[in-house]
PDB file of N, CA, C and O in Angstrom:
ATOM      1  N   MET A   1     -83.431  87.020  66.166  1.00  0.00           N
ATOM      2  CA  MET A   1     -83.550  87.983  65.047  1.00  0.00           C
ATOM      3  C   MET A   1     -83.877  87.054  63.839  1.00  0.00           C
ATOM      4  O   MET A   1     -84.518  87.529  62.902  1.00  0.00           O
ATOM      5  N   ASN A   2     -83.431  85.637  63.810  1.00  0.00           N
ATOM      6  CA  ASN A   2     -84.025  84.588  62.437  1.00  0.00           C
ATOM      7  C   ASN A   2     -85.390  84.712  62.980  1.00  0.00           C
ATOM      8  O   ASN A   2     -86.113  85.085  62.055  1.00  0.00           O
ATOM      9  N   ASN A   3     -85.923  84.597  63.840  1.00  0.00           N
ATOM     10  CA  ASN A   3     -87.457  84.177  64.318  1.00  0.00           C
ATOM     11  C   ASN A   3     -88.427  85.198  63.437  1.00  0.00           C
ATOM     12  O   ASN A   3     -89.283  84.911  62.601  1.00  0.00           O
ATOM     13  N   LEU A   4     -88.056  86.288  63.846  1.00  0.00           N
ATOM     14  CA  LEU A   4     -88.498  87.373  63.729  1.00  0.00           C
ATOM     15  C   LEU A   4     -88.371  87.834  62.491  1.00  0.00           C
ATOM     16  O   LEU A   4     -89.078  88.758  62.088  1.00  0.00           O
ATOM     17  N   ILE A   5     -87.437  87.237  61.726  1.00  0.00           N
ATOM     18  CA  ILE A   5     -87.641  87.486  59.829  1.00  0.00           C
ATOM     19  C   ILE A   5     -88.681  86.572  59.317  1.00  0.00           C
ATOM     20  O   ILE A   5     -89.661  86.768  58.599  1.00  0.00           O
ATOM     21  N   LEU A   6     -88.157  85.429  59.934  1.00  0.00           N
ATOM     22  CA  LEU A   6     -89.528  84.258  58.932  1.00  0.00           C
ATOM     23  C   LEU A   6     -90.907  84.718  59.525  1.00  0.00           C
ATOM     24  O   LEU A   6     -91.848  84.914  58.757  1.00  0.00           O
ATOM     25  N   ALA A   7     -91.073  84.930  61.168  1.00  0.00           N
ATOM     26  CA  ALA A   7     -92.266  85.249  61.011  1.00  0.00           C
ATOM     27  C   ALA A   7     -92.961  86.557  60.090  1.00  0.00           C
ATOM     28  O   ALA A   7     -94.094  86.387  59.641  1.00  0.00           O
ATOM     29  N   ALA A   8     -92.471  87.435  59.914  1.00  0.00           N
ATOM     30  CA  ALA A   8     -92.623  88.223  59.631  1.00  0.00           C
ATOM     31  C   ALA A   8     -92.984  88.158  57.777  1.00  0.00           C
ATOM     32  O   ALA A   8     -93.719  88.789  57.017  1.00  0.00           O
ATOM     33  N   ARG A   9     -92.209  87.262  57.670  1.00  0.00           N
ATOM     34  CA  ARG A   9     -92.459  86.816  55.686  1.00  0.00           C
ATOM     35  C   ARG A   9     -93.333  85.730  55.796  1.00  0.00           C
ATOM     36  O   ARG A   9     -93.741  85.313  54.712  1.00  0.00           O
ATOM     37  N   LEU A  10     -93.930  84.877  57.274  1.00  0.00           N
ATOM     38  CA  LEU A  10     -94.802  83.809  57.201  1.00  0.00           C
ATOM     39  C   LEU A  10     -96.007  85.224  57.214  1.00  0.00           C
ATOM     40  O   LEU A  10     -96.562  85.284  56.117  1.00  0.00           O
ATOM     41  N   ALA A  11     -96.379  86.054  57.954  1.00  0.00           N
ATOM     42  CA  ALA A  11     -97.102  86.887  58.385  1.00  0.00           C
ATOM     43  C   ALA A  11     -97.565  87.243  56.364  1.00  0.00           C
ATOM     44  O   ALA A  11     -98.545  86.848  55.733  1.00  0.00           O
ATOM     45  N   GLN A  12     -96.524  88.004  55.955  1.00  0.00           N
ATOM     46  CA  GLN A  12     -96.408  88.304  54.417  1.00  0.00           C
ATOM     47  C   GLN A  12     -97.225  87.480  54.012  1.00  0.00           C
ATOM     48  O   GLN A  12     -98.429  87.688  54.164  1.00  0.00           O
ATOM     49  N   GLN A  13     -96.663  86.135  53.286  1.00  0.00           N
ATOM     50  CA  GLN A  13     -97.316  85.259  52.897  1.00  0.00           C
ATOM     51  C   GLN A  13     -98.615  84.977  53.367  1.00  0.00           C
ATOM     52  O   GLN A  13     -99.485  85.249  52.540  1.00  0.00           O
ATOM     53  N   VAL A  14     -98.985  84.553  54.352  1.00  0.00           N
ATOM     54  CA  VAL A  14    -100.586  84.704  54.893  1.00  0.00           C
ATOM     55  C   VAL A  14    -101.695  85.595  54.004  1.00  0.00           C
ATOM     56  O   VAL A  14    -102.587  85.271  53.219  1.00  0.00           O
ATOM     57  N   ASP A  15    -101.116  87.095  54.600  1.00  0.00           N
ATOM     58  CA  ASP A  15    -101.734  88.235  53.482  1.00  0.00           C
ATOM     59  C   ASP A  15    -101.770  87.916  52.266  1.00  0.00           C
ATOM     60  O   ASP A  15    -102.805  88.349  51.760  1.00  0.00           O
ATOM     61  N   HIS A  16    -100.963  87.215  51.358  1.00  0.00           N
ATOM     62  CA  HIS A  16    -100.811  87.241  49.860  1.00  0.00           C
ATOM     63  C   HIS A  16    -100.262  88.552  49.794  1.00  0.00           C
ATOM     64  O   HIS A  16    -101.136  89.265  49.301  1.00  0.00           O
ATOM     65  N   SER A  17     -99.188  89.259  50.061  1.00  0.00           N
ATOM     66  CA  SER A  17     -98.707  90.475  50.239  1.00  0.00           C
ATOM     67  C   SER A  17     -97.754  90.310  49.681  1.00  0.00           C
ATOM     68  O   SER A  17     -96.752  89.780  50.161  1.00  0.00           O
ATOM     69  N   LEU A  18     -97.887  90.787  48.407  1.00  0.00           N
ATOM     70  CA  LEU A  18     -96.027  91.117  47.580  1.00  0.00           C
ATOM     71  C   LEU A  18     -94.893  91.737  48.038  1.00  0.00           C
ATOM     72  O   LEU A  18     -93.757  91.490  47.631  1.00  0.00           O
ATOM     73  N   GLN A  19     -95.387  93.094  49.462  1.00  0.00           N
ATOM     74  CA  GLN A  19     -94.443  93.589  50.276  1.00  0.00           C
ATOM     75  C   GLN A  19     -94.427  93.317  51.474  1.00  0.00           C
ATOM     76  O   GLN A  19     -95.444  92.880  52.014  1.00  0.00           O
ATOM     77  N   LEU A  20     -92.960  93.564  52.347  1.00  0.00           N
ATOM     78  CA  LEU A  20     -93.372  93.352  53.590  1.00  0.00           C
ATOM     79  C   LEU A  20     -94.085  94.508  54.489  1.00  0.00           C
ATOM     80  O   LEU A  20     -93.141  95.275  54.681  1.00  0.00           O
ATOM     81  N   LEU A  21     -94.732  94.829  54.867  1.00  0.00           N
ATOM     82  CA  LEU A  21     -95.251  95.980  55.290  1.00  0.00           C
ATOM     83  C   LEU A  21     -94.926  95.789  57.202  1.00  0.00           C
ATOM     84  O   LEU A  21     -94.526  94.800  57.816  1.00  0.00           O
ATOM     85  N   PRO A  22     -95.246  96.981  57.633  1.00  0.00           N
ATOM     86  CA  PRO A  22     -95.173  97.467  58.684  1.00  0.00           C
ATOM     87  C   PRO A  22     -95.994  95.934  59.746  1.00  0.00           C
ATOM     88  O   PRO A  22     -95.431  95.105  60.460  1.00  0.00           O
ATOM     89  N   CYS A  23     -97.555  96.117  59.389  1.00  0.00           N
ATOM     90  CA  CYS A  23     -97.821  95.212  60.154  1.00  0.00           C
ATOM     91  C   CYS A  23     -97.623  93.835  59.984  1.00  0.00           C
ATOM     92  O   CYS A  23     -98.289  93.093  60.706  1.00  0.00           O
ATOM     93  N   HIS A  24     -96.798  93.313  59.132  1.00  0.00           N
ATOM     94  CA  HIS A  24     -95.776  92.534  59.019  1.00  0.00           C
ATOM     95  C   HIS A  24     -95.200  91.867  60.349  1.00  0.00           C
ATOM     96  O   HIS A  24     -95.368  90.850  61.022  1.00  0.00           O
ATOM     97  N   TRP A  25     -94.453  92.983  60.339  1.00  0.00           N
ATOM     98  CA  TRP A  25     -93.579  93.184  61.291  1.00  0.00           C
ATOM     99  C   TRP A  25     -94.047  93.162  62.588  1.00  0.00           C
ATOM    100  O   TRP A  25     -93.450  92.475  63.417  1.00  0.00           O
ATOM    101  N   ARG A  26     -95.518  94.130  63.054  1.00  0.00           N
ATOM    102  CA  ARG A  26     -95.812  94.162  63.898  1.00  0.00           C
ATOM    103  C   ARG A  26     -96.291  92.429  64.488  1.00  0.00           C
ATOM    104  O   ARG A  26     -96.025  91.883  65.559  1.00  0.00           O
ATOM    105  N   LYS A  27     -96.668  92.184  63.917  1.00  0.00           N
ATOM    106  CA  LYS A  27     -97.260  90.719  63.888  1.00  0.00           C
ATOM    107  C   LYS A  27     -96.467  89.430  64.070  1.00  0.00           C
ATOM    108  O   LYS A  27     -96.961  88.377  64.474  1.00  0.00           O
ATOM    109  N   ALA A  28     -95.061  89.629  63.700  1.00  0.00           N
ATOM    110  CA  ALA A  28     -93.607  89.037  64.118  1.00  0.00           C
ATOM    111  C   ALA A  28     -93.778  89.173  65.343  1.00  0.00           C
ATOM    112  O   ALA A  28     -94.068  88.266  66.123  1.00  0.00           O
ATOM    113  N   ILE A  29     -93.555  90.708  65.697  1.00  0.00           N
ATOM    114  CA  ILE A  29     -92.699  90.886  67.433  1.00  0.00           C
ATOM    115  C   ILE A  29     -94.027  90.541  68.059  1.00  0.00           C
ATOM    116  O   ILE A  29     -93.757  90.296  69.235  1.00  0.00           O
ATOM    117  N   ASN A  30     -95.271  90.402  67.879  1.00  0.00           N
ATOM    118  CA  ASN A  30     -96.199  90.024  68.893  1.00  0.00           C
ATOM    119  C   ASN A  30     -96.064  88.681  68.395  1.00  0.00           C
ATOM    120  O   ASN A  30     -96.536  88.095  69.369  1.00  0.00           O
ATOM    121  N   SER A  31     -95.810  87.914  67.710  1.00  0.00           N
ATOM    122  CA  SER A  31     -95.630  86.326  67.588  1.00  0.00           C
ATOM    123  C   SER A  31     -94.489  85.492  68.695  1.00  0.00           C
ATOM    124  O   SER A  31     -94.684  84.510  69.410  1.00  0.00           O
ATOM    125  N   VAL A  32     -93.475  86.180  68.529  1.00  0.00           N
ATOM    126  CA  VAL A  32     -92.198  86.457  68.905  1.00  0.00           C
ATOM    127  C   VAL A  32     -91.895  86.430  70.465  1.00  0.00           C
ATOM    128  O   VAL A  32     -91.551  85.552  71.256  1.00  0.00           O
ATOM    129  N   ILE A  33     -92.186  87.823  70.555  1.00  0.00           N
ATOM    130  CA  ILE A  33     -92.343  87.781  71.956  1.00  0.00           C
ATOM    131  C   ILE A  33     -93.290  87.135  72.660  1.00  0.00           C
ATOM    132  O   ILE A  33     -92.910  86.904  73.807  1.00  0.00           O
ATOM    133  N   THR A  34     -94.871  86.581  72.308  1.00  0.00           N
ATOM    134  CA  THR A  34     -95.357  85.494  73.211  1.00  0.00           C
ATOM    135  C   THR A  34     -95.346  84.467  72.890  1.00  0.00           C
ATOM    136  O   THR A  34     -95.879  83.600  73.583  1.00  0.00           O
ATOM    137  N   HIS A  35     -94.887  84.254  72.012  1.00  0.00           N
ATOM    138  CA  HIS A  35     -94.336  82.826  71.840  1.00  0.00           C
ATOM    139  C   HIS A  35     -93.268  81.719  73.285  1.00  0.00           C
ATOM    140  O   HIS A  35     -93.420  80.557  73.662  1.00  0.00           O
ATOM    141  N   GLY A  36     -92.467  82.584  73.617  1.00  0.00           N
ATOM    142  CA  GLY A  36     -91.580  82.684  74.948  1.00  0.00           C
ATOM    143  C   GLY A  36     -92.693  82.534  76.285  1.00  0.00           C
ATOM    144  O   GLY A  36     -92.166  81.931  77.220  1.00  0.00           O
ATOM    145  N   THR A  37     -93.765  82.857  76.487  1.00  0.00           N
ATOM    146  CA  THR A  37     -94.702  83.066  77.569  1.00  0.00           C
ATOM    147  C   THR A  37     -95.751  82.192  77.873  1.00  0.00           C
ATOM    148  O   THR A  37     -96.240  81.946  78.975  1.00  0.00           O
ATOM    149  N   ARG A  38     -96.132  81.614  76.424  1.00  0.00           N
ATOM    150  CA  ARG A  38     -96.910  80.437  76.406  1.00  0.00           C
ATOM    151  C   ARG A  38     -97.363  79.307  77.476  1.00  0.00           C
ATOM    152  O   ARG A  38     -98.385  78.650  77.673  1.00  0.00           O
ATOM    153  N   GLN A  39     -96.588  79.372  77.832  1.00  0.00           N
ATOM    154  CA  GLN A  39     -96.933  78.168  79.204  1.00  0.00           C
ATOM    155  C   GLN A  39     -97.520  79.289  80.709  1.00  0.00           C
ATOM    156  O   GLN A  39     -98.098  78.961  81.746  1.00  0.00           O
ATOM    157  N   HIS A  40     -97.262  80.044  80.435  1.00  0.00           N
ATOM    158  CA  HIS A  40     -97.867  81.261  81.404  1.00  0.00           C
ATOM    159  C   HIS A  40     -99.092  82.190  80.647  1.00  0.00           C
ATOM    160  O   HIS A  40     -98.910  83.217  79.994  1.00  0.00           O
ATOM    161  N   PRO A  41    -100.072  81.682  80.864  1.00  0.00           N
ATOM    162  CA  PRO A  41    -101.355  82.413  80.372  1.00  0.00           C
ATOM    163  C   PRO A  41    -101.501  83.794  80.675  1.00  0.00           C
ATOM    164  O   PRO A  41    -101.572  84.605  79.752  1.00  0.00           O
ATOM    165  N   SER A  42    -101.557  84.186  81.962  1.00  0.00           N
ATOM    166  CA  SER A  42    -101.373  85.598  82.699  1.00  0.00           C
ATOM    167  C   SER A  42    -100.263  86.570  81.763  1.00  0.00           C
ATOM    168  O   SER A  42    -100.441  87.467  80.939  1.00  0.00           O
ATOM    169  N   VAL A  43     -99.238  86.018  82.241  1.00  0.00           N
ATOM    170  CA  VAL A  43     -98.212  86.763  81.302  1.00  0.00           C
ATOM    171  C   VAL A  43     -97.870  86.809  80.010  1.00  0.00           C
ATOM    172  O   VAL A  43     -97.027  87.555  79.509  1.00  0.00           O
ATOM    173  N   ARG A  44     -98.946  85.501  79.136  1.00  0.00           N
ATOM    174  CA  ARG A  44     -98.983  85.754  77.411  1.00  0.00           C
ATOM    175  C   ARG A  44     -99.881  87.249  76.981  1.00  0.00           C
ATOM    176  O   ARG A  44     -99.784  88.230  76.244  1.00  0.00           O
ATOM    177  N   ASP A  45    -101.152  86.397  78.410  1.00  0.00           N
ATOM    178  CA  ASP A  45    -102.185  87.981  77.936  1.00  0.00           C
ATOM    179  C   ASP A  45    -101.841  89.628  77.915  1.00  0.00           C
ATOM    180  O   ASP A  45    -102.321  90.540  77.241  1.00  0.00           O
ATOM    181  N   PHE A  46    -100.761  89.605  78.988  1.00  0.00           N
ATOM    182  CA  PHE A  46    -100.382  90.501  79.416  1.00  0.00           C
ATOM    183  C   PHE A  46     -98.923  91.402  78.097  1.00  0.00           C
ATOM    184  O   PHE A  46     -98.618  92.528  77.704  1.00  0.00           O
ATOM    185  N   MET A  47     -98.514  90.063  77.927  1.00  0.00           N
ATOM    186  CA  MET A  47     -97.597  90.330  76.492  1.00  0.00           C
ATOM    187  C   MET A  47     -98.068  91.193  75.128  1.00  0.00           C
ATOM    188  O   MET A  47     -97.536  92.115  74.510  1.00  0.00           O
ATOM    189  N   LYS A  48     -99.187  90.528  74.978  1.00  0.00           N
ATOM    190  CA  LYS A  48     -99.885  90.408  73.958  1.00  0.00           C
ATOM    191  C   LYS A  48    -100.955  92.074  73.936  1.00  0.00           C
ATOM    192  O   LYS A  48    -101.575  92.519  72.970  1.00  0.00           O
ATOM    193  N   VAL A  49    -100.868  92.563  75.082  1.00  0.00           N
ATOM    194  CA  VAL A  49    -101.715  93.539  75.263  1.00  0.00           C
ATOM    195  C   VAL A  49    -100.803  94.585  75.127  1.00  0.00           C
ATOM    196  O   VAL A  49    -100.932  95.348  74.170  1.00  0.00           O
ATOM    197  N   ALA A  50     -99.870  94.747  75.959  1.00  0.00           N
ATOM    198  CA  ALA A  50     -98.257  95.470  76.026  1.00  0.00           C
ATOM    199  C   ALA A  50     -98.119  95.737  74.352  1.00  0.00           C
ATOM    200  O   ALA A  50     -98.477  96.795  73.835  1.00  0.00           O
ATOM    201  N   CYS A  51     -97.495  94.509  73.533  1.00  0.00           N
ATOM    202  CA  CYS A  51     -97.229  94.735  72.070  1.00  0.00           C
ATOM    203  C   CYS A  51     -98.269  95.220  71.536  1.00  0.00           C
ATOM    204  O   CYS A  51     -98.022  96.054  70.665  1.00  0.00           O
ATOM    205  N   TRP A  52     -99.130  95.053  71.690  1.00  0.00           N
ATOM    206  CA  TRP A  52    -100.821  95.555  70.571  1.00  0.00           C
ATOM    207  C   TRP A  52    -100.637  97.255  71.068  1.00  0.00           C
ATOM    208  O   TRP A  52    -100.440  98.038  70.138  1.00  0.00           O
ATOM    209  N   HIS A  53    -100.698  97.885  72.585  1.00  0.00           N
ATOM    210  CA  HIS A  53    -100.655  99.178  72.774  1.00  0.00           C
ATOM    211  C   HIS A  53     -99.204  99.688  72.279  1.00  0.00           C
ATOM    212  O   HIS A  53     -99.267 100.868  71.936  1.00  0.00           O
ATOM    213  N   LEU A  54     -97.809  99.082  72.137  1.00  0.00           N
ATOM    214  CA  LEU A  54     -97.092  99.417  71.685  1.00  0.00           C
ATOM    215  C   LEU A  54     -96.536  99.252  70.351  1.00  0.00           C
ATOM    216  O   LEU A  54     -95.554  99.869  69.937  1.00  0.00           O
ATOM    217  N   LEU A  55     -97.246  98.340  69.657  1.00  0.00           N
ATOM    218  CA  LEU A  55     -96.869  98.660  67.931  1.00  0.00           C
ATOM    219  C   LEU A  55     -98.142  98.664  67.484  1.00  0.00           C
ATOM    220  O   LEU A  55     -98.373  97.793  66.646  1.00  0.00           O
ATOM    221  N   ALA A  56     -98.955  99.302  67.750  1.00  0.00           N
ATOM    222  CA  ALA A  56    -100.421 100.145  67.123  1.00  0.00           C
ATOM    223  C   ALA A  56     -99.892 100.648  66.175  1.00  0.00           C
ATOM    224  O   ALA A  56     -98.727 101.044  66.157  1.00  0.00           O
ATOM    225  N   ASP A  57    -100.843 100.709  65.073  1.00  0.00           N
ATOM    226  CA  ASP A  57    -100.934 101.401  63.961  1.00  0.00           C
ATOM    227  C   ASP A  57    -101.458 103.245  64.209  1.00  0.00           C
ATOM    228  O   ASP A  57    -102.525 103.845  64.080  1.00  0.00           O
ATOM    229  N   LYS A  58    -100.211 103.594  64.573  1.00  0.00           N
ATOM    230  CA  LYS A  58    -101.264 104.745  64.716  1.00  0.00           C
ATOM    231  C   LYS A  58    -101.364 106.119  63.795  1.00  0.00           C
ATOM    232  O   LYS A  58    -101.713 107.243  64.155  1.00  0.00           O
ATOM    233  N   THR A  59    -100.907 105.621  62.379  1.00  0.00           N
ATOM    234  CA  THR A  59    -101.265 105.980  60.706  1.00  0.00           C
ATOM    235  C   THR A  59    -102.335 106.182  60.397  1.00  0.00           C
ATOM    236  O   THR A  59    -102.833 107.222  59.966  1.00  0.00           O
ATOM    237  N   GLY A  60    -103.012 104.700  60.689  1.00  0.00           N
ATOM    238  CA  GLY A  60    -104.585 104.383  60.190  1.00  0.00           C
ATOM    239  C   GLY A  60    -104.232 103.223  58.830  1.00  0.00           C
ATOM    240  O   GLY A  60    -104.892 102.241  58.490  1.00  0.00           O
ATOM    241  N   SER A  61    -102.831 103.818  58.189  1.00  0.00           N
ATOM    242  CA  SER A  61    -103.053 103.093  56.786  1.00  0.00           C
ATOM    243  C   SER A  61    -102.522 101.759  56.591  1.00  0.00           C
ATOM    244  O   SER A  61    -102.438 101.265  55.466  1.00  0.00           O
ATOM    245  N   VAL A  62    -102.123 101.098  57.754  1.00  0.00           N
ATOM    246  CA  VAL A  62    -101.835  99.762  57.585  1.00  0.00           C
ATOM    247  C   VAL A  62    -102.926  99.123  58.165  1.00  0.00           C
ATOM    248  O   VAL A  62    -103.420  99.782  59.079  1.00  0.00           O
ATOM    249  N   PRO A  63    -103.416  98.154  57.956  1.00  0.00           N
ATOM    250  CA  PRO A  63    -104.204  97.401  58.410  1.00  0.00           C
ATOM    251  C   PRO A  63    -103.647  96.092  59.654  1.00  0.00           C
ATOM    252  O   PRO A  63    -104.465  95.305  60.130  1.00  0.00           O
TER     253      PRO A  63
END
C-alpha cells in the first residue's frame, strides 16, 4: 500500500499538479502491478493492457 501511495504522489509531482487526481492513482496502480512482472515481458504487457482496460477513464474528464 505504501508503494501505491508513493507512486501516486510521484505521478502527481511529474504532472506538477496541486491535487492528487484519479489519473495519478491509475498510473500508480499500473506501475505497482506491472513492476513485479518486469522479468516476464509477455506477462508485463498483458498486465499493462489489463490495467489500461480496467482503469480507463470512462468520463473523459481526467487525462
